[in-house]
DRENFI-345137 format. One record per atom (N, C-alpha, C, O): residue in three letters; atom name; residue number from 0; y, z, x. Coordinates in steps of 0.05 Angstrom, whole numbers, m for minus. Example, Ala and Ser with C-alpha at 12.3 -4.5 7.8 and 13.67 -1.06 7.14 Angstrom:
<filums>
+-----+------+-----+--------+--------+--------+
: res : atom :   n :     py :     pz :     px :
+-----+------+-----+--------+--------+--------+
: ala :    N :   0 :   m114 :    156 :    264 :
: ala :   CA :   0 :    m90 :    156 :    246 :
: ala :    C :   0 :    m66 :    156 :    264 :
: ala :    O :   0 :    m66 :    169 :    285 :
: ser :    N :   1 :    m45 :    142 :    257 :
: ser :   CA :   1 :    m21 :    143 :    273 :
: ser :    C :   1 :      1 :    157 :    258 :
: ser :    O :   1 :     23 :    161 :    268 :
+-----+------+-----+--------+--------+--------+
</filums>
This chain:
<filums>
+-----+------+-----+--------+--------+--------+
: res : atom :   n :     py :     pz :     px :
+-----+------+-----+--------+--------+--------+
: met :    N :   0 :    467 :    552 :     19 :
: met :   CA :   0 :    474 :    565 :     44 :
: met :    C :   0 :    499 :    552 :     56 :
: met :    O :   0 :    504 :    528 :     53 :
: met :    N :   1 :    515 :    569 :     69 :
: met :   CA :   1 :    540 :    559 :     81 :
: met :    C :   1 :    534 :    548 :    108 :
: met :    O :   1 :    517 :    558 :    123 :
: asn :    N :   2 :    548 :    527 :    115 :
: asn :   CA :   2 :    546 :    516 :    142 :
: asn :    C :   2 :    575 :    512 :    152 :
: asn :    O :   2 :    586 :    490 :    153 :
: leu :    N :   3 :    587 :    535 :    160 :
: leu :   CA :   3 :    615 :    535 :    168 :
: leu :    C :   3 :    617 :    537 :    198 :
: leu :    O :   3 :    600 :    549 :    211 :
: ser :    N :   4 :    638 :    525 :    209 :
: ser :   CA :   4 :    644 :    529 :    237 :
: ser :    C :   4 :    654 :    558 :    241 :
: ser :    O :   4 :    662 :    570 :    221 :
: pro :    N :   5 :    655 :    568 :    265 :
: pro :   CA :   5 :    665 :    595 :    270 :
: pro :    C :   5 :    693 :    599 :    259 :
: pro :    O :   5 :    700 :    620 :    248 :
: ile :    N :   6 :    710 :    579 :    262 :
: ile :   CA :   6 :    738 :    581 :    253 :
: ile :    C :   6 :    739 :    581 :    222 :
: ile :    O :   6 :    753 :    597 :    210 :
: gln :    N :   7 :    723 :    564 :    210 :
: gln :   CA :   7 :    721 :    564 :    180 :
: gln :    C :   7 :    711 :    591 :    170 :
: gln :    O :   7 :    720 :    601 :    150 :
: leu :    N :   8 :    691 :    602 :    183 :
: leu :   CA :   8 :    679 :    627 :    175 :
: leu :    C :   8 :    700 :    649 :    177 :
: leu :    O :   8 :    702 :    666 :    159 :
: arg :    N :   9 :    715 :    650 :    199 :
: arg :   CA :   9 :    736 :    670 :    202 :
: arg :    C :   9 :    757 :    667 :    179 :
: arg :    O :   9 :    765 :    688 :    168 :
: his :    N :  10 :    765 :    643 :    173 :
: his :   CA :  10 :    784 :    639 :    151 :
: his :    C :  10 :    772 :    648 :    124 :
: his :    O :  10 :    786 :    660 :    108 :
: glu :    N :  11 :    747 :    641 :    119 :
: glu :   CA :  11 :    734 :    649 :     95 :
: glu :    C :  11 :    733 :    680 :     92 :
: glu :    O :  11 :    738 :    690 :     71 :
: leu :    N :  12 :    725 :    693 :    114 :
: leu :   CA :  12 :    723 :    722 :    113 :
: leu :    C :  12 :    750 :    736 :    109 :
: leu :    O :  12 :    751 :    757 :     96 :
: his :    N :  13 :    771 :    725 :    120 :
: his :   CA :  13 :    798 :    737 :    118 :
: his :    C :  13 :    814 :    728 :     94 :
: his :    O :  13 :    835 :    739 :     89 :
: gln :    N :  14 :    803 :    709 :     79 :
: gln :   CA :  14 :    818 :    699 :     55 :
: gln :    C :  14 :    820 :    720 :     33 :
: gln :    O :  14 :    840 :    722 :     20 :
: tyr :    N :  15 :    798 :    736 :     30 :
: tyr :   CA :  15 :    797 :    756 :      9 :
: tyr :    C :  15 :    789 :    783 :     22 :
: tyr :    O :  15 :    765 :    789 :     22 :
: pro :    N :  16 :    807 :    798 :     34 :
: pro :   CA :  16 :    800 :    823 :     47 :
: pro :    C :  16 :    787 :    843 :     27 :
: pro :    O :  16 :    793 :    844 :      4 :
: glu :    N :  17 :    768 :    858 :     38 :
: glu :   CA :  17 :    754 :    878 :     22 :
: glu :    C :  17 :    758 :    906 :     34 :
: glu :    O :  17 :    762 :    908 :     58 :
: leu :    N :  18 :    757 :    926 :     18 :
: leu :   CA :  18 :    760 :    954 :     27 :
: leu :    C :  18 :    736 :    962 :     44 :
: leu :    O :  18 :    714 :    951 :     40 :
: ala :    N :  19 :    740 :    981 :     62 :
: ala :   CA :  19 :    718 :    991 :     78 :
: ala :    C :  19 :    695 :   1001 :     61 :
: ala :    O :  19 :    699 :   1014 :     41 :
: phe :    N :  20 :    671 :    994 :     69 :
: phe :   CA :  20 :    646 :   1001 :     55 :
: phe :    C :  20 :    644 :    989 :     28 :
: phe :    O :  20 :    627 :    997 :     12 :
: gln :    N :  21 :    661 :    968 :     22 :
: gln :   CA :  21 :    659 :    953 :     m2 :
: gln :    C :  21 :    659 :    923 :      4 :
: gln :    O :  21 :    669 :    907 :    m12 :
: glu :    N :  22 :    649 :    916 :     27 :
: glu :   CA :  22 :    650 :    888 :     36 :
: glu :    C :  22 :    625 :    873 :     26 :
: glu :    O :  22 :    611 :    861 :     42 :
: phe :    N :  23 :    622 :    872 :      0 :
: phe :   CA :  23 :    598 :    859 :    m12 :
: phe :    C :  23 :    599 :    829 :     m8 :
: phe :    O :  23 :    579 :    817 :      0 :
: lys :    N :  24 :    622 :    817 :    m13 :
: lys :   CA :  24 :    624 :    788 :     m9 :
: lys :    C :  24 :    622 :    780 :     21 :
: lys :    O :  24 :    610 :    760 :     28 :
: thr :    N :  25 :    635 :    796 :     38 :
: thr :   CA :  25 :    634 :    792 :     67 :
: thr :    C :  25 :    605 :    792 :     77 :
: thr :    O :  25 :    597 :    774 :     92 :
: thr :    N :  26 :    589 :    811 :     68 :
: thr :   CA :  26 :    561 :    813 :     76 :
: thr :    C :  26 :    546 :    789 :     67 :
: thr :    O :  26 :    530 :    778 :     82 :
: lys :    N :  27 :    550 :    781 :     42 :
: lys :   CA :  27 :    536 :    757 :     31 :
: lys :    C :  27 :    543 :    732 :     47 :
: lys :    O :  27 :    526 :    716 :     53 :
: ile :    N :  28 :    569 :    728 :     54 :
: ile :   CA :  28 :    578 :    705 :     69 :
: ile :    C :  28 :    565 :    705 :     97 :
: ile :    O :  28 :    556 :    684 :    106 :
: ile :    N :  29 :    565 :    728 :    110 :
: ile :   CA :  29 :    553 :    729 :    137 :
: ile :    C :  29 :    523 :    723 :    137 :
: ile :    O :  29 :    514 :    707 :    154 :
: ile :    N :  30 :    509 :    734 :    118 :
: ile :   CA :  30 :    480 :    728 :    117 :
: ile :    C :  30 :    475 :    699 :    111 :
: ile :    O :  30 :    458 :    686 :    124 :
: ser :    N :  31 :    490 :    688 :     92 :
: ser :   CA :  31 :    487 :    660 :     85 :
: ser :    C :  31 :    493 :    641 :    109 :
: ser :    O :  31 :    479 :    622 :    114 :
: ser :    N :  32 :    515 :    648 :    124 :
: ser :   CA :  32 :    523 :    632 :    147 :
: ser :    C :  32 :    502 :    633 :    169 :
: ser :    O :  32 :    496 :    612 :    181 :
: val :    N :  33 :    490 :    656 :    174 :
: val :   CA :  33 :    470 :    659 :    195 :
: val :    C :  33 :    444 :    644 :    187 :
: val :    O :  33 :    432 :    631 :    203 :
: lys :    N :  34 :    437 :    646 :    161 :
: lys :   CA :  34 :    413 :    632 :    152 :
: lys :    C :  34 :    416 :    602 :    154 :
: lys :    O :  34 :    396 :    588 :    156 :
: ala :    N :  35 :    440 :    591 :    154 :
: ala :   CA :  35 :    445 :    563 :    156 :
: ala :    C :  35 :    443 :    552 :    185 :
: ala :    O :  35 :    442 :    528 :    190 :
: leu :    N :  36 :    441 :    570 :    205 :
: leu :   CA :  36 :    440 :    562 :    233 :
: leu :    C :  36 :    412 :    552 :    240 :
: leu :    O :  36 :    392 :    562 :    228 :
: pro :    N :  37 :    410 :    533 :    259 :
: pro :   CA :  37 :    384 :    524 :    267 :
: pro :    C :  37 :    368 :    547 :    280 :
: pro :    O :  37 :    380 :    563 :    295 :
: gly :    N :  38 :    343 :    549 :    274 :
: gly :   CA :  38 :    326 :    570 :    285 :
: gly :    C :  38 :    327 :    597 :    271 :
: gly :    O :  38 :    315 :    616 :    280 :
: ser :    N :  39 :    342 :    598 :    249 :
: ser :   CA :  39 :    346 :    623 :    235 :
: ser :    C :  39 :    320 :    633 :    221 :
: ser :    O :  39 :    318 :    656 :    214 :
: lys :    N :  40 :    300 :    616 :    218 :
: lys :   CA :  40 :    275 :    624 :    206 :
: lys :    C :  40 :    260 :    645 :    222 :
: lys :    O :  40 :    244 :    660 :    212 :
: glu :    N :  41 :    266 :    646 :    248 :
: glu :   CA :  41 :    253 :    665 :    266 :
: glu :    C :  41 :    267 :    693 :    265 :
: glu :    O :  41 :    257 :    712 :    277 :
: leu :    N :  42 :    290 :    695 :    252 :
: leu :   CA :  42 :    305 :    720 :    251 :
: leu :    C :  42 :    293 :    739 :    231 :
: leu :    O :  42 :    282 :    731 :    210 :
: lys :    N :  43 :    294 :    764 :    238 :
: lys :   CA :  43 :    288 :    786 :    219 :
: lys :    C :  43 :    315 :    796 :    209 :
: lys :    O :  43 :    332 :    804 :    225 :
: ile :    N :  44 :    319 :    795 :    183 :
: ile :   CA :  44 :    345 :    805 :    172 :
: ile :    C :  44 :    339 :    831 :    158 :
: ile :    O :  44 :    322 :    833 :    140 :
: arg :    N :  45 :    353 :    852 :    166 :
: arg :   CA :  45 :    349 :    878 :    155 :
: arg :    C :  45 :    375 :    889 :    143 :
: arg :    O :  45 :    397 :    885 :    155 :
: thr :    N :  46 :    373 :    901 :    120 :
: thr :   CA :  46 :    396 :    914 :    108 :
: thr :    C :  46 :    387 :    942 :     97 :
: thr :    O :  46 :    367 :    944 :     83 :
: ser :    N :  47 :    402 :    962 :    104 :
: ser :   CA :  47 :    396 :    989 :     95 :
: ser :    C :  47 :    414 :    997 :     71 :
: ser :    O :  47 :    406 :   1012 :     54 :
: phe :    N :  48 :    438 :    986 :     72 :
: phe :   CA :  48 :    458 :    991 :     51 :
: phe :    C :  48 :    469 :    964 :     41 :
: phe :    O :  48 :    465 :    944 :     55 :
: pro :    N :  49 :    482 :    964 :     18 :
: pro :   CA :  49 :    491 :    938 :      7 :
: pro :    C :  49 :    512 :    924 :     25 :
: pro :    O :  49 :    515 :    899 :     23 :
: thr :    N :  50 :    525 :    938 :     43 :
: thr :   CA :  50 :    546 :    925 :     59 :
: thr :    C :  50 :    540 :    925 :     89 :
: thr :    O :  50 :    558 :    922 :    105 :
: asp :    N :  51 :    514 :    928 :     96 :
: asp :   CA :  51 :    508 :    926 :    125 :
: asp :    C :  51 :    487 :    904 :    128 :
: asp :    O :  51 :    472 :    897 :    110 :
: val :    N :  52 :    485 :    894 :    152 :
: val :   CA :  52 :    465 :    874 :    158 :
: val :    C :  52 :    459 :    875 :    188 :
: val :    O :  52 :    477 :    879 :    204 :
: leu :    N :  53 :    434 :    872 :    195 :
: leu :   CA :  53 :    425 :    872 :    223 :
: leu :    C :  53 :    407 :    848 :    226 :
: leu :    O :  53 :    388 :    845 :    211 :
: phe :    N :  54 :    412 :    832 :    247 :
: phe :   CA :  54 :    395 :    809 :    253 :
: phe :    C :  54 :    379 :    816 :    278 :
: phe :    O :  54 :    391 :    824 :    298 :
: glu :    N :  55 :    353 :    812 :    277 :
: glu :   CA :  55 :    336 :    817 :    301 :
: glu :    C :  55 :    323 :    790 :    308 :
: glu :    O :  55 :    312 :    776 :    291 :
: tyr :    N :  56 :    324 :    784 :    334 :
: tyr :   CA :  56 :    311 :    760 :    343 :
: tyr :    C :  56 :    298 :    764 :    371 :
: tyr :    O :  56 :    304 :    784 :    384 :
: ile :    N :  57 :    281 :    746 :    379 :
: ile :   CA :  57 :    268 :    747 :    405 :
: ile :    C :  57 :    276 :    723 :    422 :
: ile :    O :  57 :    276 :    701 :    412 :
: asp :    N :  58 :    284 :    729 :    446 :
: asp :   CA :  58 :    292 :    708 :    465 :
: asp :    C :  58 :    277 :    712 :    491 :
: asp :    O :  58 :    279 :    733 :    504 :
: asn :    N :  59 :    261 :    693 :    499 :
: asn :   CA :  59 :    245 :    695 :    524 :
: asn :    C :  59 :    227 :    719 :    523 :
: asn :    O :  59 :    223 :    732 :    544 :
: gly :    N :  60 :    216 :    726 :    500 :
: gly :   CA :  60 :    197 :    747 :    497 :
: gly :    C :  60 :    209 :    775 :    495 :
: gly :    O :  60 :    195 :    794 :    490 :
: ala :    N :  61 :    236 :    777 :    497 :
: ala :   CA :  61 :    249 :    803 :    495 :
: ala :    C :  61 :    265 :    805 :    469 :
: ala :    O :  61 :    279 :    786 :    462 :
: pro :    N :  62 :    262 :    827 :    454 :
: pro :   CA :  62 :    276 :    829 :    429 :
: pro :    C :  62 :    306 :    835 :    433 :
: pro :    O :  62 :    313 :    850 :    452 :
: phe :    N :  63 :    322 :    824 :    416 :
: phe :   CA :  63 :    351 :    828 :    416 :
: phe :    C :  63 :    359 :    836 :    387 :
: phe :    O :  63 :    347 :    827 :    368 :
: ile :    N :  64 :    380 :    852 :    385 :
: ile :   CA :  64 :    390 :    859 :    359 :
: ile :    C :  64 :    419 :    851 :    358 :
: ile :    O :  64 :    435 :    856 :    376 :
: leu :    N :  65 :    427 :    838 :    336 :
: leu :   CA :  65 :    455 :    829 :    332 :
: leu :    C :  65 :    465 :    843 :    307 :
: leu :    O :  65 :    453 :    839 :    285 :
: phe :    N :  66 :    487 :    858 :    309 :
: phe :   CA :  66 :    498 :    871 :    285 :
: phe :    C :  66 :    519 :    852 :    274 :
: phe :    O :  66 :    532 :    859 :    254 :
+-----+------+-----+--------+--------+--------+
</filums>
């Protein structure tokens, strides 16, 4: 799993641009980076298509969704 700072993550994502709806590497990097964060075990990670990801979490008893 990746443990990148926000600046490193931005550089990693922009190093190899991908065409729209073909962001397979970008999706993989984002999921890996979020899984490396503290508390990520409580996240629900959902994907409907190969290039989308939705993170769902609960904060103070209320659900939140992060795209």
